[in-house]
Steps between C-alpha positions, in 0.01 A plus 500: 500500500407134513685247715627337181630830365672588827638163612496294179870563433573372851319168478131581543290276278793291372303179532181639343378362169554756225780678683723647227796589723801271507528286811790584731676244718507729804719259700781581257469875551760638740370843603808581705729433206277706268498795741879483537557479123273800451691695766838401349392619154402834650778529758642815340185682619582429865781603737788252543364410845187342346511122488296208378292282731590169654292287731802345668456510879469882514420526868673360801510525873666814637790316657589361155447828314788676327330841510570752773247479781380858443469658156400853418287593199783694338713182494276347234553577133211577270442233234194665340335159512194400703404163642138397482461253784217249487452306821402136521537227756605138522222279372316779318288350226572701188178531305498559123404863563809542720717361223352732235540801728862425594597437139339824386661696785847377404450551125340841529688654792846346468555394143308779332688770694843361421573386852388804699296262715581155632217278619591294808293228667558516877392169650428461873601161637259434784586365842748600768683169456585562134859625556550551127808715557676232703677378184478519123361148501218604736422798280480301178300222667247763612509645148398160357232452766350844429351371171582812303403456133807415292476811282513728807772322700777724367326813634415354841671583829418327828464651845360377831399617843843407642664747262274782618553407863876504441505832313249676726551361851325791672177448303279264697264392219643341184198335342 
């Protein structure tokens, strides 16, 4: 398969002369919304415990957590959904190939399966001084500073070394 055949629908070659595909304004695509709409349309296929995705401050420091400190595996309900987690970091320079790959992963794994998969972008905010979980304002400021492409912002979740240090205090290395 050629690169055009594989990634053409996801933006490859859009600027090329003679390209017959329609041009997409990728900044107006909201992949999180699309994944959630797909899941909602297929919700009858999943147990009631299955839920859509939100990138609202999903993590927090243990002392602010509402979950019990210790959970057992049998306390979790099966949603029959799988998260595909793609890791990135603050300041990562998204190349065109990255964009084509992420778009194709979402379209082919999440949308094509009717919501069995959800693609999540887990973004590492570098530096011990980040304190992104200090407040919602700190989190969203870090979110802006991370330079996540607009079309992927609704699938992005932030984390930092302070979060790992807080969750796993007995682990000495968190990098």
